[in-house]
C-alpha positions, -999 to 999 in steps of 0.1 A, spaced: -208 -94 -89 -194 -108 -57 -210 -103 -23 -187 -94 5 -192 -110 39 -185 -93 72 -203 -61 63 -202 -47 98 -165 -40 96 -171 -13 71 -193 10 92 -186 47 86 -170 43 52 -186 59 22 -202 38 -5 -193 36 -42 -196 69 -60 -204 75 -97 -178 102 -104 -155 79 -124 -118 74 -119 -88 98 -119 -54 89 -133 -34 67 -110 0 50 -108 6 13 -108 37 -8 -102 45 -43 -114 65 -70 -97 96 -61 -117 98 -26 -103 83 -8 -133 61 22 -124 33 33 -148 9 61 -150 -26 48 -159 -51 69 -178 -83 68 -158 -105 71 -189 -89 43 -209 -70 23 -183 -40 24 -206 -7 22 -187 24 42 -198 58 34 -184 73 62 -162 104 46 -146 119 13 -139 133 11 -104 165 -6 -93 159 -36 -70 122 -32 -77 115 -69 -74 111 -65 -37 85 -37 -39 51 -45 -26 31 -13 -25 32 24 -33 16 57 -23 15 88 -45 31 118 -28 21 154 -26 55 164 -42 49 143 -73 70 113 -62 60 79 -49 66 62 -15 73 25 -19 75 -3 7 104 -24 -5 127 -49 12 121 -36 47 124 0 37 101 29 29 117 47 0 108 79 -17 113 78 -54 115 108 -77 97 99 -108 116 124 -129 152 118 -118 151 84 -103 166 97 -70 159 75 -40 156 87 -4 151 62 25 126 75 50 122 45 72 145 15 78 130 -15 96 165 -27 106 171 5 126 136 5 140 133 -31 152 170 -41 159 185 -75 155 167 -102 135 152 -103 100 123 -79 94 99 -77 64 75 -48 60 43 -53 40 15 -31 26 12 7 29 -19 26 39 -23 64 43 -42 68 76 -68 95 84 -43 112 107 -15 115 81 6 84 91 14 53 71 1 20 84 20 -12 75 25 -47 89 57 -63 99 69 -99 102 100 -102 124 121 -133 126 139 -133 160 154 -159 184 119 -163 197 104 -171 163 81 -152 140 62 -122 152 34 -105 131 22 -70 141 9 -38 126 19 -2 133 19 34 121 49 53 108 48 91 114 67 107 85 73 140 104 86 125 137 102 95 122 87 73 149 70 39 144 42 31 169 38 -6 172 2 -19 175 -13 -53 183 1 -86 172 -18 -99 142 -38 -132 147 -42 -155 118 -18 -137 94 -20 -149 58 17 -149 50 19 -118 28 -1 -85 26 6 -67 -6 -14 -36 4 -35 -21 32 -63 4 32 -80 21 61 -117 15 62 -126 25 97 -110 42 128 -89 11 136 -97 -12 107 -76 -20 77 -81 -41 46 -53 -65 37 -47 -76 1 -38 -113 3 -25 -117 -33 -37 -153 -37 -65 -175 -26 -93 -152 -37 -98 -133 -5 -90 -101 15 -83 -97 52 -98 -72 76 -74 -64 104 -84 -47 137 -53 -27 146 -62 -25 183 -67 -62 188 -49 -78 159 -80 -99 151 -83 -109 115 -114 -118 95 -116 -127 58 -136 -116 28 -139 -140 -2 -135 -125 -37 -136 -136 -73 -100 -123 -79 -66 -122 -62 -63 -86 -48 -29 -70 -46 -38 -33 -40 -64 -8 -30 -69 29 -38 -96 56 -36 -105 78 -65 -133 104 -65 -149 88 -35 -148 52 -49 -127 24 -33 -110 2 -59 -91 -30 -57 -66 -42 -83 -60 -78 -90 -26 -92 -99 -37 -96 -135 -46 -59 -138 -84 -64 -131 -100 -34 -113 -130 -39 -91 -151 -13 -72 -158 -22 -35 -192 -10 -22 -189 -11 15 -226 -3 21 -241 -31 -1 -211 -55 4 -205 -61 -33 -175 -60 -55 -181 -52 -92 -157 -55 -122 -147 -22 -135 -122 -29 -163 -87 -42 -171 -55 -23 -171 -36 -26 -204 -1 -16 -215 20 -36 -191 55 -46 -203 68 -82 -198 52 -109 -178 55 -95 -142 21 -92 -125 8 -60 -110 17 -53 -74 6 -19 -62 -15 11 -72 -20 47 -59 -44 74 -71 -31 109 -78 -64 123 -63 -53 113 -28 -16 123 -23 3 114 8 22 142 26 59 136 31 83 161 47 112 175 27 148 166 38 152 202 51 122 198 73 136 165 87 169 181 95 152 209 114 135 182 135 168 165 142 160 135 121 186 138 94 195 101 99 163 92 82 172 111 50 200 89 37 203 96 -1 212 71 -27 209 72 -64 199 46 -90 228 27 -104 
């Protein structure tokens, strides 16, 4: 059991519940998406996505698909047909330069929080922001101080506070979205993703380890290992079916005059 420092950042977030875990989806670094049985933690392959090597996080959607942060895009994947729909393109949002988007957290007001690193003529810029899926707008927030290099997931733990999964180094970040200030939490594993299930906050390690995070006592506790992964690619993202994220349909976007955000492409 690992004690978490910086307890004060977790004020207002519920503690670990005892209701168990619902089924959830998990993705590996090769772009394979699995459904994981919450009782056995056995993973069953659902689909292998094209260009999935650049995927770094997923959210489960209320329409049964998944939203993935991949290669500077937020892409909606249909788990039945493999159809892909781009809902956000960082190149259109941020203009010239090279932009990488990282992490994906459903916010309490229905937006998606992510962090961005932009390489421009002025150098590298790190900042967070919220994407509104119904308006298509991205609201830039504070520049991030002391960024870790990569965030493979985010999770909201307070009104303006987000966890960052740092992937390596045995730690998590806590980002204040209003100031950009970053503090760190040491862990016994390398976290890559967070998700809530039945009132419990879980973190997944890149080897498939699951830990519960108790934000009242400040402890992380080993829960179990995910099995059934194909190949040698590590785990990269997870999303519970018990907390779906709402995404508008293409028809809704057209009515809002945002059809440019609904570019359709299909898997090769």
